[in-house]
Backbone bond lengths (Angstrom), bond angles and torsions (degrees), N, CA, C in turn:
res aa  C-N    CA-C-N  psi(-1)  N-CA   C-N-CA  omega(-1)  CA-C   N-CA-C  phi
1 M - - - 1.430 - - 1.515 110.09 -
2 R 1.279 118.66 129.74 1.452 122.70 -175.81 1.526 112.80 -65.56
3 A 1.306 114.63 131.92 1.466 123.50 175.15 1.517 113.07 66.04
4 L 1.319 117.93 13.52 1.463 121.08 174.68 1.524 108.48 -124.72
5 K 1.322 114.78 146.78 1.445 120.62 178.68 1.529 108.26 -143.05
6 K 1.311 116.22 134.92 1.458 120.72 178.40 1.526 107.39 -94.98
7 T 1.316 116.12 122.28 1.466 120.81 -176.39 1.537 110.27 -88.30
8 G 1.297 116.25 176.16 1.466 122.13 -176.36 1.512 114.72 -57.27
9 G 1.326 117.40 -31.68 1.455 121.04 -179.96 1.515 113.43 -87.14
10 D 1.319 117.73 18.02 1.466 123.93 -177.02 1.524 114.25 63.29
11 T 1.309 116.46 17.69 1.461 121.11 176.80 1.516 108.21 -93.97
12 W 1.319 116.21 140.98 1.469 120.90 179.57 1.523 109.24 -85.69
13 S 1.341 115.02 144.70 1.467 121.45 178.95 1.526 109.66 -130.14
14 A 1.312 115.71 151.96 1.468 120.97 173.31 1.533 106.75 -86.58
15 R 1.330 115.97 139.20 1.456 121.50 -176.24 1.525 110.11 -125.81
16 L 1.323 116.81 115.76 1.454 121.49 178.05 1.510 108.02 -104.18
17 S 1.339 116.70 114.08 1.463 121.50 178.79 1.522 109.98 -80.26
18 I 1.325 115.62 137.13 1.451 122.03 178.20 1.534 107.76 -97.22
19 P 1.333 118.99 132.12 1.470 120.44 178.47 1.542 110.22 -59.93
20 R 1.321 116.30 141.89 1.459 122.36 -175.22 1.536 112.74 -52.21
21 N 1.319 117.83 -39.70 1.471 120.65 -177.56 1.529 111.99 -71.65
22 R 1.348 118.72 -6.24 1.463 121.99 179.67 1.541 112.96 -113.75
23 W 1.349 117.91 0.81 1.464 121.08 -177.49 1.534 111.63 -54.08
24 A 1.315 117.14 -47.49 1.471 120.79 -175.73 1.544 109.90 -67.30
25 D 1.324 117.89 -42.67 1.465 121.19 179.63 1.523 111.40 -60.79
26 V 1.327 115.99 -48.26 1.453 120.20 -178.47 1.530 110.01 -69.68
27 G 1.320 117.19 -37.88 1.453 120.56 177.40 1.519 112.06 -61.29
28 E 1.321 116.79 -40.78 1.455 120.60 177.12 1.524 110.75 -67.81
29 A 1.311 116.69 -40.59 1.472 120.70 179.59 1.519 110.88 -63.37
30 Y 1.317 118.71 -35.74 1.463 122.65 179.06 1.525 112.48 -86.23
31 G 1.347 117.01 -10.42 1.456 120.73 179.03 1.526 113.02 70.45
32 T 1.337 116.73 36.48 1.450 119.73 -178.90 1.523 110.58 -71.51
33 K 1.326 114.69 151.09 1.462 121.14 -177.96 1.544 111.39 -63.46
34 S 1.333 116.32 -40.74 1.448 120.82 -177.75 1.517 113.04 -79.51
35 G 1.322 116.88 -16.59 1.457 121.25 -179.75 1.516 113.70 88.67
36 I 1.336 117.48 -2.33 1.470 119.56 177.42 1.528 109.65 -129.22
37 K 1.301 115.83 154.27 1.477 121.74 175.75 1.524 106.83 -138.88
38 Q 1.317 117.13 116.07 1.457 122.31 -176.23 1.523 112.61 -91.16
39 E 1.330 117.16 -24.66 1.449 120.85 -178.72 1.515 110.14 -157.64
40 V 1.324 115.23 158.23 1.453 121.81 176.43 1.542 105.27 -121.40
41 I 1.330 116.55 128.60 1.445 121.57 -175.22 1.512 110.30 -123.87
42 R 1.320 117.74 133.49 1.462 123.48 176.31 1.536 109.85 -134.40
43 S 1.313 115.84 137.71 1.456 120.74 -179.79 1.533 110.53 -67.18
44 L 1.320 114.82 142.23 1.467 121.46 176.30 1.524 110.12 -94.72
45 G 1.317 117.69 -5.87 1.441 122.37 174.85 1.523 115.17 70.02
46 T 1.330 116.60 28.90 1.462 119.43 179.16 1.530 110.00 -146.43
47 R 1.299 114.65 152.78 1.476 121.67 174.60 1.521 111.07 -102.07
48 D 1.305 116.23 -8.04 1.470 122.04 -178.49 1.527 110.39 -87.62
49 K 1.313 116.04 123.29 1.463 121.91 -177.27 1.524 111.93 -60.84
50 H 1.316 118.25 -43.43 1.449 121.67 -177.57 1.536 111.29 -67.30
51 E 1.305 116.48 -38.14 1.457 120.07 176.84 1.548 109.62 -67.57
52 A 1.326 116.45 -37.69 1.472 120.68 178.25 1.534 109.38 -61.83
53 L 1.313 117.22 -41.00 1.463 120.52 177.99 1.522 111.58 -62.05
54 R 1.319 116.30 -38.29 1.465 120.39 179.38 1.564 110.90 -68.53
55 R 1.318 117.11 -34.76 1.464 121.41 -177.06 1.536 113.40 -86.01
56 R 1.312 117.54 -16.50 1.467 123.31 -171.96 1.527 113.50 -58.16
57 D 1.318 119.47 -51.06 1.464 121.43 -173.73 1.528 111.96 -63.06
58 K 1.310 117.34 -41.13 1.445 120.04 178.74 1.538 110.72 -65.80
59 A 1.341 116.17 -41.36 1.467 120.11 178.54 1.514 111.54 -64.28
60 L 1.321 117.84 -39.49 1.476 120.94 178.84 1.524 111.29 -65.72
61 A 1.323 116.31 -38.02 1.473 120.28 177.18 1.528 109.97 -62.91
62 V 1.324 117.30 -40.12 1.475 121.42 177.73 1.530 109.29 -65.48
63 L 1.315 118.46 -42.68 1.462 121.16 -179.83 1.535 111.20 -63.73
64 R 1.329 115.32 -43.67 1.482 118.86 178.18 1.529 110.95 -61.26
65 A 1.323 116.14 -40.81 1.466 121.12 179.48 1.531 110.39 -66.49
66 E 1.317 117.54 -30.07 1.460 121.84 179.39 1.532 111.55 -76.54
67 V 1.322 117.07 -41.58 1.472 121.31 -176.92 1.513 110.88 -70.54
68 G 1.328 119.39 -38.39 1.459 122.10 -177.45 1.524 113.70 -56.63
69 P 1.321 119.38 -55.18 1.466 120.19 179.48 1.529 113.20 -64.25
70 R 1.310 117.99 -32.18 1.461 120.95 178.33 1.522 109.73 -63.99
71 K 1.347 116.40 -42.59 1.460 119.36 178.79 1.526 110.42 -67.01
72 A 1.328 116.30 -38.10 1.454 120.64 -177.77 1.534 111.47 -65.54
73 S 1.339 116.52 -35.41 1.453 119.82 -178.23 1.532 112.70 -86.68
74 C 1.315 116.00 -2.91 1.470 121.34 -179.13 1.538 109.65 -73.85
75 P 1.351 117.39 134.13 1.457 119.19 -179.89 1.528 113.52 -79.05
76 C 1.323 116.64 12.61 1.456 120.26 -178.40 1.530 110.94 -77.54
77 M 1.317 114.86 164.75 1.475 120.89 -178.69 1.520 111.34 -66.54
78 V 1.300 116.02 137.95 1.464 120.52 177.48 1.525 108.05 -85.18
79 I 1.324 116.05 131.23 1.456 121.40 -179.96 1.530 108.39 -61.65
80 G 1.320 115.18 132.37 1.459 119.78 177.96 1.525 114.00 90.53
81 S 1.334 117.44 -7.55 1.460 118.41 179.49 1.522 109.26 -83.30
82 R 1.312 116.51 153.90 1.476 121.08 -179.92 1.523 108.09 -119.93
83 T 1.300 113.38 138.62 1.459 118.84 176.75 1.519 108.85 -117.72
84 G 1.307 115.86 152.46 1.455 118.29 174.36 1.428 111.36 103.10
């Protein structure tokens, strides 16, 4: 199921995939140990698949709103910018 993931405790989570060319930027913004972040996952707080589908879009909007400002405040190089 797109953008949904069932975790070990049978709870559904929203899954926001990060484009490959942005893994390092988002990883740096989140301060990950490996320096990359491939996805952001947040629990939807339900075990019911149909309820998870209802909650998914709102949760993804929140995740996108969270990732955007983190990337903007990251001191990493902006793709497409030129220096010199």
